[in-house]
C-alpha positions as CSV (number, residue, x, y, z in Angstrom):
1,M,222.3,17.1,151.9
2,E,218.6,17.4,152.5
3,K,217.4,17.0,156.1
4,T,214.0,15.4,156.9
5,S,212.0,16.2,160.0
6,N,208.8,14.3,161.0
7,F,205.6,16.1,162.1
8,D,202.0,15.0,162.6
9,V,200.8,18.1,160.8
10,V,202.4,20.8,158.6
11,I,200.5,24.1,158.4
12,V,201.4,26.3,155.4
13,G,200.8,29.9,156.3
14,G,201.5,31.5,159.7
15,G,199.1,34.4,159.4
16,L,195.9,34.6,161.6
17,A,194.3,31.5,160.2
18,G,197.5,29.3,160.2
19,A,198.7,30.5,163.6
20,T,195.2,30.0,165.1
21,A,195.0,26.5,163.6
22,A,198.3,25.5,165.0
23,L,197.4,26.7,168.5
24,A,193.9,25.2,168.4
25,I,195.2,21.8,167.4
26,K,198.0,22.0,170.0
27,K,195.7,23.0,172.8
28,R,193.3,20.2,172.0
29,S,195.9,17.6,171.2
30,P,199.1,18.4,173.2
31,Q,200.9,15.3,171.9
32,C,200.6,16.5,168.2
33,G,203.8,17.5,166.5
34,I,203.1,20.7,164.5
35,A,205.2,22.7,162.1
36,V,204.2,26.0,160.5
37,V,205.8,27.3,157.3
38,E,205.5,31.1,156.9
39,A,207.0,33.2,154.1
40,N,207.2,36.5,156.0
41,K,209.3,37.1,159.0
42,P,207.2,38.9,161.7
43,Q,208.4,42.1,163.4
44,S,210.1,41.5,166.7
45,E,208.0,44.3,168.3
46,Y,204.6,45.7,167.7
47,H,204.2,49.4,167.3
48,P,200.6,50.8,167.4
49,S,199.5,52.7,164.3
50,F,196.4,54.6,163.4
51,D,196.3,52.6,160.2
52,D,196.3,49.1,161.8
53,R,193.8,46.9,159.9
54,S,191.1,45.1,161.8
55,I,188.8,42.1,161.7
56,A,185.4,41.4,163.3
57,L,185.2,38.5,165.6
58,A,181.7,37.2,166.2
59,A,180.6,36.4,169.7
60,Q,180.9,32.6,169.1
61,S,184.5,33.2,167.8
62,V,185.5,35.2,170.8
63,E,184.1,32.5,173.2
64,Y,186.1,29.8,171.4
65,L,189.4,31.8,171.3
66,C,189.0,32.7,175.0
67,D,188.3,29.1,175.8
68,L,191.5,28.0,174.1
69,G,193.4,30.7,176.1
70,I,194.8,32.4,173.1
71,F,192.7,35.6,173.3
72,S,191.7,37.9,176.2
73,L,188.9,40.4,176.5
74,N,191.4,42.7,178.3
75,N,193.5,43.3,175.2
76,E,194.0,47.0,174.5
77,Y,193.8,46.4,170.7
78,M,190.1,45.5,170.6
79,A,186.7,47.1,170.9
80,K,183.3,45.6,171.6
81,I,180.3,45.9,169.3
82,H,177.2,46.7,171.4
83,D,174.8,47.7,168.7
84,V,174.5,47.2,164.9
85,S,172.5,49.5,162.7
86,V,171.4,48.2,159.3
87,S,169.9,50.9,157.0
88,D,169.3,51.7,153.3
89,R,170.2,55.2,152.4
90,G,167.4,57.2,150.8
91,H,164.7,54.7,152.0
92,F,162.7,54.4,155.2
93,G,163.8,50.9,156.3
94,K,166.3,50.4,159.1
95,A,166.9,47.9,161.8
96,W,168.8,48.0,165.1
97,I,170.4,44.9,166.8
98,N,171.3,45.4,170.4
99,K,173.4,43.1,172.7
100,D,170.8,43.4,175.5
101,E,168.1,41.7,173.3
102,Y,170.2,38.6,173.2
103,G,171.6,38.6,176.7
104,V,175.3,38.9,175.6
105,D,178.1,41.2,176.7
106,A,178.8,42.1,173.1
107,L,177.6,41.1,169.6
108,G,181.2,40.8,168.6
109,I,184.7,42.2,168.9
110,V,186.8,44.2,166.5
111,V,190.4,43.2,166.7
112,E,193.4,44.9,165.2
113,V,195.3,42.4,163.0
114,A,198.9,43.4,163.7
115,P,199.0,43.1,167.5
116,F,196.8,40.0,167.4
117,G,199.0,38.3,164.9
118,H,202.1,39.2,166.9
119,Q,200.5,37.7,170.0
120,L,199.7,34.5,168.2
121,H,203.2,34.2,166.8
122,T,204.6,34.6,170.4
123,Q,202.2,31.9,171.7
124,M,203.3,29.5,168.9
125,L,206.9,29.7,170.1
126,Q,205.7,29.2,173.7
127,N,203.7,26.0,172.8
128,D,206.3,23.8,171.3
129,I,205.2,24.6,167.7
130,T,208.1,24.5,165.2
131,L,208.2,27.5,163.0
132,F,210.0,27.6,159.6
133,C,210.1,31.3,158.9
134,P,210.9,32.8,156.5
135,D,210.5,29.9,154.2
136,T,208.1,28.6,151.5
137,V,206.9,25.3,150.1
138,E,208.5,24.2,146.9
139,R,206.7,20.9,146.4
140,I,204.4,18.4,148.1
141,E,204.6,14.7,147.3
142,P,201.8,12.6,148.8
143,T,202.1,8.9,149.5
144,L,199.6,6.5,151.1
145,E,200.7,7.1,154.7
146,F,202.2,10.5,154.6
147,S,203.1,13.6,152.5
148,Q,206.6,14.8,151.9
149,V,206.9,18.6,151.9
150,T,210.0,20.2,150.5
151,L,210.8,23.8,151.4
152,N,212.7,26.3,149.4
153,S,215.4,26.2,152.0
154,G,216.0,22.5,151.1
155,L,214.5,21.1,154.3
156,Q,212.1,18.2,154.0
157,L,209.1,17.7,156.3
158,K,207.4,14.4,156.5
159,T,203.8,14.7,157.7
160,K,200.4,12.9,158.2
161,L,198.5,16.0,157.1
162,V,199.1,19.3,155.2
163,V,196.8,22.2,156.2
164,V,196.8,24.9,153.6
165,A,196.2,28.3,155.3
166,D,198.2,30.8,153.2
167,G,195.4,33.1,152.1
168,A,193.1,34.0,149.3
169,N,195.8,33.9,146.6
170,S,197.3,30.7,148.1
171,P,200.5,29.7,146.3
172,T,200.2,26.2,147.9
173,R,196.7,25.8,146.5
174,Q,198.1,26.6,143.0
175,L,201.0,24.2,143.6
176,L,198.5,21.4,144.4
177,K,196.4,22.4,141.3
178,G,193.4,23.0,143.6
179,E,190.8,24.7,141.4
180,F,189.2,27.8,142.9
181,D,185.8,28.7,141.5
182,R,185.2,32.4,141.7
183,V,182.7,35.0,140.5
184,A,183.9,38.6,140.5
185,Y,181.5,41.3,141.8
186,E,181.2,44.5,139.8
187,Q,182.4,46.3,142.9
188,G,185.7,46.6,144.8
189,A,186.3,47.6,148.4
190,L,188.1,50.6,149.8
191,I,189.3,50.1,153.4
192,A,190.6,52.7,155.8
193,N,190.5,53.8,159.5
194,V,188.5,56.9,160.3
195,G,188.7,59.1,163.3
196,L,185.6,60.6,165.0
197,A,184.9,63.9,166.7
198,Q,182.9,62.1,169.4
199,P,182.9,58.6,171.1
200,H,181.4,55.7,169.0
201,H,180.0,53.9,172.1
202,G,180.5,50.5,170.4
203,K,178.0,51.1,167.6
204,A,178.6,49.4,164.3
205,F,176.8,50.3,161.0
206,E,175.9,48.5,157.8
207,R,174.7,51.2,155.4
208,F,173.6,50.6,151.8
209,T,174.2,53.6,149.6
210,Q,173.9,54.5,145.9
211,H,177.6,53.7,145.6
212,G,177.5,50.4,147.3
213,P,177.4,48.8,150.8
214,M,179.4,50.5,153.6
215,A,180.4,49.1,157.0
216,L,181.8,50.9,160.0
217,L,183.1,48.8,162.8
218,P,184.2,50.4,166.1
219,M,187.9,50.2,167.0
220,S,190.0,51.2,169.9
221,R,191.2,54.8,170.3
222,N,187.8,56.1,169.0
223,R,188.3,55.0,165.4
224,Y,186.1,53.2,162.9
225,S,187.2,50.6,160.5
226,L,185.6,51.5,157.2
227,V,184.8,49.1,154.4
228,W,183.3,51.0,151.5
229,C,182.2,49.0,148.4
230,M,181.8,50.8,145.1
231,P,182.2,50.2,141.4
232,Q,185.7,49.3,140.4
233,A,186.0,52.4,138.1
234,E,185.5,54.7,141.2
235,L,188.0,53.1,143.5
236,E,191.1,54.8,142.3
237,T,189.4,58.2,142.4
238,Y,188.3,57.8,146.0
239,Q,191.6,56.3,147.1
240,T,193.6,59.3,145.8
241,L,191.3,62.1,146.9
242,P,192.8,64.7,149.3
243,E,191.9,63.9,152.9
244,D,189.4,66.8,153.4
245,T,187.6,65.9,150.1
246,F,187.5,62.2,151.0
247,L,186.0,63.0,154.4
248,H,183.4,65.2,152.8
249,E,182.4,62.5,150.3
250,L,182.3,59.9,153.0
251,Q,180.1,62.1,155.2
252,S,177.8,62.9,152.3
253,A,177.4,59.2,151.4
254,F,177.0,57.9,154.9
255,G,175.3,60.7,156.7
256,Y,175.7,61.6,160.3
257,R,174.3,58.5,162.0
258,A,177.9,57.6,163.2
259,G,178.8,61.2,164.0
260,Q,181.4,63.5,162.3
261,F,184.4,62.0,160.6
262,V,187.5,64.1,161.2
263,Q,190.5,62.0,160.1
264,V,191.2,59.2,157.6
265,G,194.3,57.1,157.5
266,Q,195.9,55.2,154.6
267,R,193.4,53.9,152.1
268,A,193.7,50.6,150.3
269,T,191.5,48.9,147.7
270,Y,190.9,45.3,146.6
271,P,188.6,43.5,144.2
272,L,185.6,41.6,145.6
273,V,184.9,38.0,144.7
274,L,182.7,35.1,145.7
275,G,184.7,31.9,145.6
276,R,185.7,28.6,147.0
277,V,188.1,25.8,146.4
278,N,186.6,23.1,144.2
279,S,187.3,20.5,146.9
280,L,188.0,21.3,150.6
281,V,190.3,18.3,150.8
282,Q,192.9,16.4,148.8
283,H,194.8,13.3,149.8
284,R,196.3,14.1,153.3
285,C,195.5,17.7,152.8
286,V,192.8,20.2,153.9
287,F,192.1,23.8,153.0
288,V,191.1,26.4,155.7
289,G,190.3,30.1,155.9
290,N,190.7,32.3,152.8
291,A,192.6,29.5,151.0
292,A,189.3,27.6,151.1
293,H,186.7,30.3,150.5
294,A,186.3,34.0,149.7
295,I,183.1,36.0,150.6
296,H,182.0,39.6,150.4
297,P,183.0,41.6,153.5
298,I,179.6,43.1,154.0
299,A,178.7,41.0,157.0
300,G,182.2,40.7,158.5
301,Q,182.1,36.9,158.3
302,G,185.4,36.1,156.6
303,F,187.6,35.2,159.5
304,N,184.8,33.8,161.5
305,L,184.0,31.3,158.7
306,G,187.7,30.3,158.6
307,L,187.8,29.9,162.4
308,R,184.9,27.4,162.2
309,D,187.1,25.4,159.7
310,I,189.7,25.4,162.4
311,Q,187.3,24.4,165.2
312,V,186.2,21.4,163.2
313,L,189.8,20.4,162.4
314,A,191.0,20.8,166.0
315,K,188.0,18.7,167.2
316,L,188.8,16.0,164.7
317,F,192.4,15.8,165.9
318,A,191.2,15.5,169.5
319,E,188.6,12.8,168.8
320,T,190.7,10.7,166.3
321,P,193.4,8.2,167.2
322,A,196.8,9.6,166.3
323,A,197.4,6.7,163.8
324,E,194.4,7.9,161.8
325,W,195.3,11.6,161.6
326,G,195.1,12.8,158.0
327,D,193.8,9.6,156.5
328,F,190.9,9.4,154.1
329,R,188.2,9.1,156.8
330,F,189.8,12.0,158.7
331,T,189.8,14.4,155.7
332,E,186.4,13.2,154.5
333,A,184.9,13.9,158.0
334,Y,186.3,17.5,157.8
335,K,184.8,18.0,154.3
336,I,181.3,16.7,155.4
337,A,181.3,18.8,158.6
338,R,182.3,22.1,156.8
339,E,180.5,22.1,153.5
340,P,177.0,23.0,154.8
341,D,178.1,25.9,156.9
342,I,180.4,27.3,154.1
343,K,177.6,27.0,151.6
344,K,175.0,28.6,153.9
345,V,177.2,31.6,154.7
346,M,178.3,32.2,151.1
347,T,174.6,31.9,149.9
348,L,173.3,34.3,152.6
349,T,176.1,36.8,152.1
350,D,175.8,36.8,148.3
351,A,172.0,37.2,148.5
352,L,172.4,40.2,150.8
353,V,174.9,41.9,148.5
354,R,172.7,41.4,145.4
355,L,169.5,42.4,147.2
356,F,170.9,45.7,148.3
357,S,172.8,46.4,145.0
358,N,169.6,46.3,143.0
359,E,168.3,49.7,142.2
360,S,164.7,48.6,141.3
361,R,162.1,50.7,143.1
362,M,160.1,47.6,143.9
363,M,163.3,46.0,145.4
364,A,164.0,49.1,147.4
365,L,160.4,49.1,148.8
366,G,160.8,45.4,149.6
367,R,164.1,46.1,151.4
368,S,162.6,48.9,153.4
369,L,159.6,46.7,154.4
370,G,161.9,43.9,155.4
371,L,164.1,46.1,157.6
372,L,161.0,47.7,159.1
373,S,159.6,44.2,159.9
374,M,162.8,43.3,161.6
375,T,162.4,46.4,163.9
376,L,158.9,45.4,164.7
377,S,159.4,41.6,165.1
378,P,162.3,40.2,167.1
379,S,161.7,36.8,165.5
380,L,162.4,38.2,162.0
381,K,165.6,40.0,163.2
382,S,166.9,36.9,165.0
383,P,168.5,35.1,161.9
384,L,170.5,38.2,161.0
385,A,171.6,38.7,164.7
386,K,172.6,35.0,164.9
387,Q,174.7,35.4,161.8
388,L,176.5,38.4,163.2
389,M,177.2,36.6,166.5
390,G,178.4,33.5,164.6
391,N,175.7,31.1,165.9
392,I,175.1,29.5,162.6
393,A,178.1,27.1,162.9
394,Q,177.4,23.4,162.4
395,G,179.3,20.5,163.8
396,V,181.6,22.5,166.1
């Protein structure tokens, strides 16, 4: 016999986006009954690894998470970004962005995903959030006043709102027949952690090379998180190179601005796309994070963009009477608040990728002059700095 439980909101996906959404809503609206459905059972303990993947949190994201009390600047698994260097290999243009220019302690924070996710999972259990894990959604049946969510375990959840937060390849989005408009780039990304021979001093790098854009983000234990974009045909070759050969190729492509690379961990690759769900909302349903939009990793804005989805959603819960949670006006307000920011970030990021992927001599000269102008004029550099710090959010 099927058992039905009632909740105000059911969040599908208990990764970083889903867990953060659950905690943000709960912190802002303590009376809200929240369930999280997650397919993968988390590890009971976290064990540090050289290969732990990381994300970049913009300054605005860090401030928000700290204000909620779900993140601390004393965490051992994070590193501060003090400076960002943007350069175009083989050309004279470059720009430096420094935290002191903007009166902040850090331009952003690089956080290791595994320990952060483990911490969020623990906090969900401590904050009266019901977790169905491991479990998945079998079907969603909307009615005028609620949605009925049936899990593969046979449990049924009755809810005012479904929040889809189960990632870029969201099974729930497919279940709901939510169309995802995507354009594939000709490049893919190789990601890995790289060890240094000397301290990184909190310096981050965006480097544009003949292969494609590269990013190095400072991590704890004197490592860099590497994102190296290159043509799809070259990804497998670079992924399988012996460690010494790979380090040589990386050093040759990047140069010595970041110092000497002495170790590389596990290498993974994935295709790069620009995409977004055709509609951010359905009846009593909203999409957040990577389930809603996919952008190029060049500016490190992916999770920050999703976090601003969550900020708007949590604010709506706090400012809307409980009887109106999830209704048409609620979901429409979410859609109207989020669309401009999403469109702006996707447009800026895509333009940056295409600008620096163009091999035209005139385009290269224009890029160099633009980067040089940023160095000479703080007012020209300010928009890029604000994007890095997450200060482009609207309505949050």
